[in-house]
DRENDO-1510 file (C-alpha; in Angstrom, 1 decimal, always signed):
<recs>
REC; n; res; u; v; w
REC; 1; MET; -31.8; -10.3; -26.7 .
REC; 2; ASP; -33.7; -10.3; -23.4 .
REC; 3; ILE; -36.6; -12.7; -24.3 .
REC; 4; LYS; -38.6; -12.0; -21.1 .
REC; 5; LYS; -38.5; -8.3; -21.7 .
REC; 6; PHE; -39.4; -8.8; -25.4 .
REC; 7; VAL; -42.4; -11.0; -24.4 .
REC; 8; ASN; -43.7; -8.5; -21.8 .
REC; 9; GLU; -43.4; -5.6; -24.3 .
REC; 10; TRP; -45.1; -7.7; -27.0 .
REC; 11; ILE; -48.0; -8.5; -24.7 .
REC; 12; ALA; -48.2; -4.8; -23.6 .
REC; 13; VAL; -48.5; -3.5; -27.2 .
REC; 14; SER; -51.0; -6.2; -28.0 .
REC; 15; ASN; -53.2; -5.3; -25.0 .
REC; 16; ALA; -53.0; -1.7; -26.0 .
REC; 17; TYR; -54.1; -2.6; -29.6 .
REC; 18; ASP; -51.0; -0.7; -30.8 .
REC; 19; ILE; -51.0; -2.4; -34.2 .
REC; 20; GLU; -47.9; -0.6; -35.7 .
REC; 21; ASN; -45.7; -1.5; -32.7 .
REC; 22; TYR; -47.2; -5.0; -32.6 .
REC; 23; LEU; -46.3; -5.5; -36.3 .
REC; 24; ASN; -42.8; -4.1; -35.6 .
REC; 25; THR; -42.1; -7.1; -33.4 .
REC; 26; TYR; -42.4; -9.3; -36.5 .
REC; 27; HIS; -40.1; -9.7; -39.5 .
REC; 28; SER; -41.8; -8.4; -42.6 .
REC; 29; ASP; -41.8; -12.0; -44.0 .
REC; 30; ALA; -42.9; -13.7; -40.7 .
REC; 31; VAL; -45.5; -16.4; -40.6 .
REC; 32; LEU; -48.1; -16.8; -37.8 .
REC; 33; ASP; -49.8; -20.2; -37.8 .
REC; 34; ASP; -53.0; -20.5; -35.8 .
REC; 35; PRO; -54.9; -23.8; -36.4 .
REC; 36; THR; -57.8; -22.4; -34.4 .
REC; 37; ALA; -58.3; -19.7; -37.0 .
REC; 38; GLY; -57.8; -22.4; -39.7 .
REC; 39; SER; -55.0; -20.6; -41.5 .
REC; 40; ASP; -51.5; -19.3; -41.7 .
REC; 41; PHE; -51.0; -15.5; -41.7 .
REC; 42; LYS; -48.1; -14.4; -43.8 .
REC; 43; GLY; -46.1; -11.2; -43.7 .
REC; 44; HIS; -47.2; -8.0; -42.1 .
REC; 45; ALA; -50.4; -7.8; -44.1 .
REC; 46; GLY; -51.5; -11.3; -42.9 .
REC; 47; ILE; -50.5; -10.7; -39.3 .
REC; 48; ARG; -52.3; -7.3; -39.4 .
REC; 49; ALA; -55.5; -9.0; -40.6 .
REC; 50; TYR; -55.2; -11.7; -37.8 .
REC; 51; PHE; -54.5; -9.0; -35.1 .
REC; 52; GLU; -57.4; -6.8; -36.3 .
REC; 53; GLU; -59.9; -9.7; -36.4 .
REC; 54; TYR; -59.0; -11.8; -33.3 .
REC; 55; PHE; -57.4; -9.2; -30.9 .
REC; 56; ILE; -58.9; -5.8; -31.8 .
REC; 57; GLY; -62.2; -7.3; -33.0 .
REC; 58; TYR; -62.8; -9.4; -29.9 .
REC; 59; GLN; -61.1; -6.9; -27.5 .
REC; 60; THR; -58.7; -9.6; -26.5 .
REC; 61; GLN; -56.5; -9.1; -23.5 .
REC; 62; THR; -53.5; -11.5; -23.0 .
REC; 63; TYR; -52.1; -12.6; -19.7 .
REC; 64; LEU; -48.8; -14.4; -19.4 .
REC; 65; LYS; -49.0; -17.5; -17.1 .
REC; 66; ASN; -45.7; -19.1; -17.8 .
REC; 67; ILE; -42.7; -18.6; -20.0 .
REC; 68; LYS; -40.3; -21.4; -21.1 .
REC; 69; ILE; -37.2; -20.2; -22.9 .
REC; 70; ILE; -36.2; -23.1; -25.2 .
REC; 71; SER; -33.1; -21.4; -26.6 .
REC; 72; GLU; -31.9; -17.9; -27.5 .
REC; 73; LYS; -34.1; -18.1; -30.5 .
REC; 74; GLU; -37.2; -19.9; -29.3 .
REC; 75; VAL; -39.7; -19.5; -26.4 .
REC; 76; HIS; -43.0; -21.2; -25.4 .
REC; 77; LEU; -45.7; -19.1; -23.7 .
REC; 78; ASP; -48.7; -20.3; -21.7 .
REC; 79; LEU; -51.3; -17.6; -21.8 .
REC; 80; ASP; -54.8; -16.7; -20.7 .
REC; 81; PHE; -57.1; -14.7; -23.0 .
REC; 82; THR; -60.2; -12.7; -22.2 .
REC; 83; GLY; -62.4; -10.7; -24.5 .
REC; 84; THR; -65.9; -10.4; -26.0 .
REC; 85; PHE; -65.5; -13.9; -27.5 .
REC; 86; SER; -66.4; -15.6; -24.2 .
REC; 87; THR; -67.6; -15.0; -20.7 .
REC; 88; ARG; -64.6; -16.9; -19.4 .
REC; 89; LYS; -60.8; -17.0; -19.8 .
REC; 90; LEU; -59.5; -19.1; -22.5 .
REC; 91; LYS; -56.1; -20.9; -22.2 .
REC; 92; GLY; -53.7; -20.9; -25.1 .
REC; 93; THR; -50.1; -21.0; -26.1 .
REC; 94; PHE; -47.8; -19.1; -28.4 .
REC; 95; ASP; -44.5; -20.6; -29.6 .
REC; 96; LEU; -42.2; -17.9; -31.0 .
REC; 97; VAL; -39.1; -18.3; -33.1 .
REC; 98; PHE; -36.8; -15.3; -33.4 .
REC; 99; LYS; -34.5; -14.1; -36.1 .
REC; 100; GLY; -32.4; -11.3; -34.8 .
REC; 101; GLU; -34.6; -9.2; -32.5 .
REC; 102; LYS; -37.9; -10.0; -34.3 .
REC; 103; ILE; -40.4; -12.9; -34.6 .
REC; 104; ILE; -39.9; -14.9; -37.7 .
REC; 105; PHE; -42.4; -17.6; -36.9 .
REC; 106; ALA; -45.3; -17.9; -34.4 .
REC; 107; ARG; -47.7; -20.7; -33.6 .
REC; 108; ALA; -50.8; -19.8; -31.6 .
REC; 109; GLU; -53.2; -22.4; -30.2 .
REC; 110; LEU; -56.1; -22.5; -27.9 .
REC; 111; VAL; -55.8; -25.4; -25.4 .
</recs>
């Protein structure tokens, strides 16, 4: 799997608020952990709720600042976020773990 290509496409569907294609990047039983949101979001239903609230709801746009490929199954992303939640860019990270060609675990954090 071309991780850089995957990440760029994942960000593009996120920024387009294309929820179905965004969810298609995750395994159906994936877990998204976001301590900032105070919860884990499990499966497509949980990840959909997260995406609708924090990305669509705040018109969040994501910008890749740095990508560090840990292994063929894991990547660390440094990101900037803009949206209606703030008048300035927020910095954050996503750590993604892959199973096959989809995300099985994601940890998001504002820094």
